[in-house]
Backbone bond lengths (Angstrom), bond angles and torsions (degrees), N, CA, C in turn:
res aa  C-N    CA-C-N  psi(-1)  N-CA   C-N-CA  omega(-1)  CA-C   N-CA-C  phi
1 M - - - 1.567 - - 1.572 101.17 -
2 T 1.372 112.72 140.32 1.322 124.03 175.31 1.499 112.82 -136.02
3 D 1.359 114.20 46.69 1.562 117.79 -178.61 1.439 103.63 -101.14
4 N 1.334 111.86 161.59 1.509 121.41 174.87 1.530 102.40 -73.49
5 A 1.431 111.18 137.62 1.451 116.20 179.75 1.470 117.09 -72.25
6 P 1.287 118.87 126.90 1.503 122.54 171.51 1.449 112.05 -55.31
7 E 1.298 117.04 146.32 1.522 123.08 177.72 1.608 106.83 -70.27
8 L 1.310 115.54 151.85 1.542 122.82 -176.76 1.566 101.09 -74.66
9 D 1.230 111.73 154.93 1.528 121.89 172.82 1.472 106.23 -131.22
10 T 1.408 111.08 91.21 1.577 114.34 -175.88 1.393 106.29 -125.61
11 G 1.395 104.88 169.82 1.559 118.47 178.67 1.577 108.03 -107.52
12 R 1.169 113.95 -106.95 1.477 120.39 179.52 1.472 113.69 -70.02
13 W 1.363 118.96 148.95 1.485 123.88 172.10 1.424 109.71 -124.12
14 F 1.345 114.75 144.44 1.450 128.96 179.32 1.572 103.80 -115.19
15 N 1.350 118.48 140.93 1.443 127.46 173.88 1.520 108.36 66.20
16 A 1.208 123.44 27.42 1.479 130.19 172.06 1.485 110.02 -141.13
17 S 1.380 112.93 151.72 1.442 121.47 -174.83 1.576 106.98 -83.11
18 G 1.350 118.30 -13.62 1.383 119.41 172.22 1.477 111.41 -174.72
19 P 1.259 123.15 -173.88 1.516 121.72 -174.74 1.547 110.63 -63.78
20 L 1.149 116.38 142.38 1.538 121.21 174.06 1.440 109.30 -104.68
21 T 1.376 116.63 143.34 1.431 124.32 -174.26 1.525 109.27 -131.43
22 L 1.220 121.47 143.70 1.411 125.35 178.05 1.454 111.57 -62.01
23 A 1.335 118.41 -34.50 1.427 129.73 178.92 1.507 109.25 -57.80
24 A 1.348 115.46 -50.70 1.409 121.59 174.42 1.501 118.03 -70.14
25 L 1.399 118.93 -14.26 1.367 116.65 -178.20 1.580 110.81 -106.27
26 R 1.405 112.24 5.12 1.517 115.50 171.87 1.489 112.86 -45.85
27 G 1.315 117.77 141.87 1.315 120.42 -168.23 1.613 126.68 94.18
28 K 1.307 102.13 -10.94 1.513 116.55 -179.96 1.505 108.43 -119.42
29 V 1.323 117.49 153.30 1.478 119.70 168.83 1.473 103.17 -84.04
30 V 1.361 114.83 134.15 1.477 127.88 176.99 1.449 110.80 -117.54
31 V 1.505 113.12 130.28 1.336 119.38 178.11 1.617 102.40 -114.78
32 L 1.301 113.22 117.03 1.469 116.22 -178.29 1.534 107.58 -103.77
33 H 1.420 115.45 122.11 1.412 121.02 176.75 1.412 113.00 -106.89
34 A 1.388 116.54 107.15 1.474 117.40 178.84 1.525 109.43 -91.55
35 F 1.443 115.76 127.87 1.402 121.14 179.30 1.563 116.18 -146.52
36 Q 1.290 114.59 166.72 1.426 124.17 169.38 1.483 109.18 -122.32
37 M 1.322 120.86 141.18 1.452 122.65 -173.36 1.545 111.64 -71.45
38 L 1.359 115.40 -16.31 1.490 116.81 174.86 1.460 116.03 -103.58
39 C 1.320 114.87 15.71 1.468 119.45 176.87 1.449 111.04 -89.56
40 P 1.389 125.77 112.82 1.391 123.49 -177.93 1.455 116.24 -55.92
41 G 1.381 120.20 -35.76 1.556 119.30 177.39 1.556 114.33 -67.11
42 C 1.216 109.15 -26.32 1.570 116.88 177.43 1.557 109.36 -73.02
43 V 1.320 108.42 -53.27 1.521 109.71 -176.04 1.610 111.47 -65.62
44 A 1.254 114.14 -38.51 1.433 119.60 -176.84 1.572 115.45 -72.44
45 H 1.243 110.77 -40.84 1.559 110.39 -174.40 1.577 111.86 -130.16
46 G 1.468 115.83 -56.63 1.525 117.53 -172.47 1.524 114.46 -52.91
47 T 1.345 120.11 -53.54 1.374 123.52 -169.62 1.516 107.09 -66.75
48 P 1.435 119.39 -46.04 1.453 117.41 -179.03 1.446 107.38 -66.07
49 Q 1.291 126.55 -28.18 1.505 125.10 -179.38 1.526 107.59 -73.93
50 A 1.239 118.75 -41.90 1.584 121.80 177.70 1.590 107.25 -65.09
51 E 1.267 120.63 -35.69 1.456 120.07 -177.79 1.524 109.68 -74.24
52 T 1.350 118.80 -32.40 1.426 123.22 -174.79 1.654 102.54 -73.58
53 L 1.354 114.38 -48.92 1.503 114.14 175.62 1.488 115.11 -60.28
54 H 1.290 118.58 -33.09 1.483 120.64 -179.16 1.585 105.66 -68.10
55 R 1.301 120.02 -43.21 1.394 124.84 179.66 1.549 111.96 -60.69
56 M 1.285 112.24 -46.44 1.466 118.66 177.13 1.511 118.96 -52.02
57 F 1.406 109.44 -42.64 1.377 117.54 -170.34 1.564 110.28 -101.27
58 A 1.140 116.15 -7.57 1.649 119.35 -162.21 1.548 103.33 -55.55
59 R 1.298 122.46 -44.11 1.449 121.31 -171.36 1.610 111.85 -80.30
60 S 1.363 116.86 -22.27 1.477 117.61 -175.88 1.495 113.02 -72.16
61 G 1.339 115.21 -33.82 1.462 119.76 -174.06 1.459 113.25 71.32
62 E 1.212 118.29 8.68 1.556 119.29 175.49 1.496 114.19 -92.03
63 V 1.383 118.96 -21.87 1.400 123.96 -177.51 1.509 104.93 -128.46
64 V 1.452 116.07 139.73 1.465 114.35 179.81 1.586 94.35 -128.95
65 V 1.426 112.67 130.38 1.383 118.15 174.88 1.561 107.00 -111.59
66 I 1.340 113.02 125.77 1.520 122.58 -179.67 1.482 111.22 -116.24
67 G 1.373 114.71 131.09 1.237 122.71 168.88 1.542 115.81 -84.93
68 L 1.247 122.39 137.96 1.553 124.51 -175.74 1.548 107.03 -128.21
69 H 1.325 116.81 102.17 1.428 120.14 -179.74 1.543 102.85 -83.43
70 T 1.299 112.24 109.34 1.544 119.81 -176.86 1.590 104.96 -123.39
71 V 1.380 107.46 110.75 1.497 112.52 -174.72 1.655 104.84 -105.91
72 F 1.408 108.09 124.48 1.495 114.50 172.14 1.345 112.37 -121.65
73 E 1.443 121.38 5.11 1.475 122.18 177.02 1.529 104.03 -150.48
74 H 1.400 116.24 163.12 1.505 119.53 178.74 1.573 113.27 53.96
75 H 1.212 117.96 41.35 1.474 127.23 -169.88 1.720 102.12 -60.30
76 A 1.244 115.89 -47.50 1.488 114.55 -177.91 1.639 115.74 -57.18
77 A 1.371 111.97 -34.92 1.516 113.23 177.63 1.447 112.01 -81.02
78 M 1.321 124.22 -29.75 1.451 123.52 -168.76 1.618 110.81 -97.11
79 T 1.220 110.41 65.55 1.520 118.28 -175.22 1.603 105.22 -81.35
80 E 1.288 114.43 177.14 1.453 122.78 172.68 1.466 110.97 -71.24
81 A 1.322 118.00 -34.34 1.451 122.19 -179.02 1.453 107.97 -70.18
82 A 1.401 121.35 -43.60 1.475 127.17 175.80 1.521 106.59 -57.92
83 L 1.265 115.88 -47.83 1.495 120.94 -177.86 1.548 113.80 -60.22
84 E 1.352 112.01 -39.24 1.467 117.89 172.94 1.530 114.64 -62.38
85 A 1.256 118.96 -37.41 1.466 126.03 -178.90 1.507 104.22 -72.83
86 F 1.433 119.33 -39.02 1.545 121.97 -177.34 1.473 107.37 -65.91
87 I 1.430 118.65 -46.54 1.416 118.92 179.24 1.503 115.27 -56.78
88 H 1.376 109.73 -38.79 1.472 115.88 178.63 1.563 113.99 -66.25
89 E 1.335 113.25 -46.56 1.481 118.60 -177.03 1.424 112.90 -65.35
90 Y 1.310 117.61 -31.70 1.534 124.18 -174.21 1.490 111.04 -92.73
91 R 1.342 114.56 -1.80 1.410 124.59 -176.12 1.547 112.88 54.96
92 L 1.235 116.41 44.56 1.568 113.98 -175.51 1.481 105.70 -79.94
93 T 1.294 117.36 146.36 1.544 128.10 178.05 1.506 113.41 -115.19
94 L 1.452 112.80 -28.07 1.403 117.45 -178.65 1.573 109.70 -63.45
95 P 1.382 118.08 151.93 1.383 125.23 -178.19 1.556 106.61 -69.80
96 V 1.359 113.38 139.02 1.548 118.27 -176.25 1.445 106.62 -131.97
97 G 1.357 116.10 116.75 1.412 119.36 170.65 1.572 111.22 -98.35
98 V 1.316 112.04 154.37 1.480 121.40 -178.16 1.592 106.52 -97.39
99 D 1.286 119.69 110.86 1.495 121.87 177.98 1.557 105.87 -57.44
100 R 1.313 116.44 143.89 1.449 121.93 -176.23 1.644 101.03 -85.83
101 P 1.223 113.08 142.94 1.459 125.93 -174.11 1.655 104.67 -61.53
102 G 1.386 114.01 147.32 1.415 116.12 -177.98 1.569 107.86 -70.07
103 E 1.348 110.75 154.10 1.527 120.94 178.26 1.481 111.58 -74.82
104 D 1.313 117.27 -32.28 1.566 117.37 -174.04 1.516 111.38 -136.03
105 G 1.320 111.62 45.44 1.498 111.46 178.49 1.571 108.05 160.47
106 P 1.292 115.13 -171.48 1.549 119.62 178.17 1.430 115.11 -85.50
107 I 1.394 120.66 -3.56 1.368 116.51 -175.10 1.546 109.41 -88.21
108 P 1.319 121.73 124.81 1.483 124.91 177.82 1.550 113.67 -57.23
109 R 1.309 117.55 153.74 1.383 123.37 -176.83 1.585 114.76 -55.46
110 T 1.285 115.58 -59.37 1.464 121.57 179.66 1.549 111.19 -54.87
111 M 1.337 111.15 -50.93 1.423 118.20 179.19 1.524 109.73 -50.02
112 R 1.275 122.80 -46.38 1.492 131.58 -179.03 1.561 106.33 -64.32
113 R 1.286 114.83 -49.49 1.511 119.20 -175.12 1.482 108.38 -51.98
114 Y 1.441 117.82 -45.05 1.433 121.34 -172.56 1.550 111.93 -89.25
115 G 1.367 117.90 -4.02 1.492 117.65 179.11 1.555 109.63 74.58
116 M 1.240 122.06 23.46 1.478 123.08 -175.40 1.521 106.67 -64.27
117 R 1.416 111.76 139.64 1.583 121.44 178.12 1.423 107.04 -87.82
118 G 1.301 128.62 -7.65 1.503 126.17 -174.71 1.455 111.48 150.30
119 T 1.223 111.55 -173.51 1.537 113.83 177.27 1.552 113.47 -117.94
120 P 1.331 113.58 153.99 1.413 135.55 -5.16 1.539 108.07 -69.16
121 S 1.329 108.99 147.54 1.494 117.99 170.43 1.543 110.21 -129.83
122 T 1.190 120.04 137.83 1.359 125.65 178.52 1.560 117.19 -120.08
123 I 1.228 113.68 117.27 1.539 121.05 -171.02 1.653 100.41 -117.34
124 V 1.266 106.17 128.91 1.615 113.90 179.41 1.763 102.39 -116.67
125 I 1.243 112.33 122.16 1.492 118.48 179.53 1.509 106.36 -111.81
126 D 1.337 118.53 136.54 1.403 121.63 175.20 1.459 114.78 -80.22
127 R 1.214 117.50 172.90 1.516 118.05 -178.94 1.555 120.71 -64.43
128 D 1.364 113.71 -14.01 1.444 122.07 167.24 1.506 116.47 -89.13
129 G 1.294 120.36 5.21 1.451 124.48 -174.04 1.410 120.62 77.05
130 V 1.339 114.73 18.05 1.461 116.47 177.22 1.550 110.41 -95.95
131 V 1.222 116.96 138.03 1.464 127.04 171.24 1.393 111.16 -64.45
132 R 1.331 122.50 115.35 1.510 127.68 178.47 1.437 110.40 -103.70
133 E 1.351 124.83 -28.20 1.375 130.07 174.60 1.542 113.97 -142.85
134 H 1.350 111.59 139.82 1.394 118.49 -178.60 1.512 105.58 -143.91
135 A 1.356 113.50 94.25 1.464 120.13 -173.81 1.553 112.51 -116.06
136 F 1.349 117.03 144.99 1.349 124.19 172.25 1.575 107.21 -112.59
137 G 1.432 116.35 141.17 1.370 119.79 -179.87 1.428 111.63 88.38
138 Q 1.375 121.48 -169.72 1.293 126.97 -173.49 1.554 113.50 -76.83
139 V 1.284 116.91 123.98 1.410 127.54 176.25 1.460 113.45 -95.78
140 D 1.361 116.54 126.14 1.537 119.46 176.03 1.529 110.06 -52.48
141 D 1.298 109.52 139.09 1.532 116.17 179.49 1.560 108.37 -62.57
142 L 1.321 115.03 -50.01 1.564 116.45 -176.29 1.518 110.57 -66.03
143 A 1.225 122.20 -41.67 1.551 126.69 178.23 1.548 105.18 -55.05
144 L 1.409 115.73 -52.15 1.475 115.90 -176.68 1.581 110.58 -62.90
145 G 1.305 114.82 -44.89 1.428 120.06 -179.83 1.564 114.62 -53.82
146 V 1.421 111.64 -49.31 1.457 120.60 169.60 1.524 115.91 -49.06
147 L 1.322 111.38 -50.71 1.449 116.86 -174.90 1.603 106.99 -66.62
148 V 1.248 123.25 -45.71 1.406 125.08 -176.09 1.528 105.29 -71.68
149 G 1.251 125.47 -37.00 1.444 129.81 179.29 1.537 105.56 -65.07
150 S 1.348 116.08 -43.98 1.526 111.97 -175.96 1.531 116.40 -71.93
151 L 1.397 114.60 -24.07 1.395 126.57 177.01 1.572 108.68 -74.12
152 V 1.297 114.80 -39.05 1.469 112.82 -178.72 1.654 110.06 -76.17
153 A 1.311 112.25 -31.27 1.512 120.28 175.93 1.435 108.57 -65.49
154 A 1.282 116.15 -41.41 1.476 114.77 178.58 1.528 115.34 -66.30
155 S 1.289 111.63 -31.77 1.562 115.85 173.95 1.576 107.98 -70.09
156 A 1.309 125.60 -40.03 1.269 125.51 176.88 1.654 117.17 -62.38
157 V 1.422 111.36 -34.07 1.355 117.48 -178.58 1.543 107.30 -69.60
158 S 1.350 108.59 -44.99 1.592 116.67 -178.14 1.337 114.67 -59.89
159 T 1.415 114.52 -40.41 1.540 118.70 176.67 1.491 109.40 -70.76
160 A 1.332 122.79 -43.47 1.429 119.84 179.39 1.548 114.85 -62.33
161 R 1.415 114.32 -31.64 1.631 119.95 178.85 1.492 101.63 -70.60
162 A 1.296 124.68 -38.08 1.466 123.67 -177.42 1.529 112.38 -74.06
163 E 1.302 118.67 -29.65 1.405 122.83 175.30 1.505 111.31 -73.01
164 V 1.331 123.14 -37.76 1.369 132.39 -179.89 1.605 106.28 -71.74
165 S 1.269 119.11 -44.94 1.409 122.58 -176.33 1.549 103.93 -66.26
166 G 1.182 118.43 -40.13 1.600 121.88 -179.19 1.417 113.03 -64.13
167 R 1.381 117.22 -13.18 1.576 119.67 178.67 1.480 111.05 -104.04
168 C 1.294 118.83 -0.46 1.411 119.25 -179.71 1.573 110.47 -80.71
169 D 1.329 116.10 155.49 1.344 118.49 -175.97 1.526 106.50 -86.19
170 D 1.315 119.63 176.29 1.542 123.41 -179.50 1.503 113.56 -81.99
171 T 1.245 120.88 17.28 1.483 122.48 -179.55 1.581 114.68 -74.80
172 G 1.267 114.54 -4.09 1.446 115.59 175.99 1.540 116.54 81.12
173 G 1.413 113.85 4.72 1.459 119.45 176.58 1.385 121.81 -75.01
174 C 1.240 115.71 -5.66 1.478 121.29 178.48 1.393 115.73 -85.36
175 D 1.330 122.61 143.15 1.466 121.78 176.57 1.631 102.87 -148.09
176 D 1.332 115.03 -169.42 1.406 125.51 -179.78 1.658 109.59 -54.83
177 T 1.299 119.01 -34.30 1.385 125.45 -173.15 1.577 111.80 -83.00
178 G 1.213 123.43 -22.42 1.386 130.31 174.37 1.439 119.27 144.50
179 C 1.225 120.68 -162.22 1.464 124.88 -176.15 1.619 107.00 -121.63
180 P 1.356 112.50 115.63 1.501 112.74 176.20 1.541 114.12 -74.33
181 L 1.474 111.23 154.59 1.490 111.35 176.44 1.509 108.89 -68.33
182 P 1.340 119.85 145.73 1.382 124.15 177.58 1.537 108.22 -64.17
183 A 1.299 114.15 150.61 1.593 117.64 177.78 1.415 105.60 -67.61
184 T 1.354 113.52 147.03 1.472 125.56 171.03 1.353 116.51 -118.70
185 S 1.211 119.97 144.79 1.564 123.15 177.82 1.533 106.23 -78.64
186 A 1.257 115.54 139.08 1.543 127.97 -178.37 1.468 104.39 -66.21
187 P 1.444 116.46 141.40 1.552 120.67 176.19 1.476 114.51 -60.16
């Protein structure tokens, strides 16, 4: 999938000083982990994976991992108070937004915008806001790590190219392959 990522439509946020938006996170790799606290696959694999990824990149600032609690069943049991207890019990530190309920049915708004098939869902968004991965179910740790690492590396290469290009003179000798040293006269 190579579509621009739709904006999140969330209510309350946990572990965040305020609402997070994809627009404000442009320039960073974003991993969106959609889950329900009563989903066995989320509890066993998806949410621990997202928390681990969050802790790995929390200080770098290059990757932002966001939990999205998106409830499409058992609405009476999965309240914000229950989610707060879940976050505490599982010691989650990643920011978690609560997907707004659907306007015309049980499917929450952000879940519908992304066309998610259920939980857990993992969506990886590159620094330009383009969806690079949209997976339903368990995602292999190594495969996710390789994808996120390649997107971070691509950002680093892009930044390095921009810095090198900025140092070139105006002689027109620079191209996509680099900037050659200027010719010097022999001593």
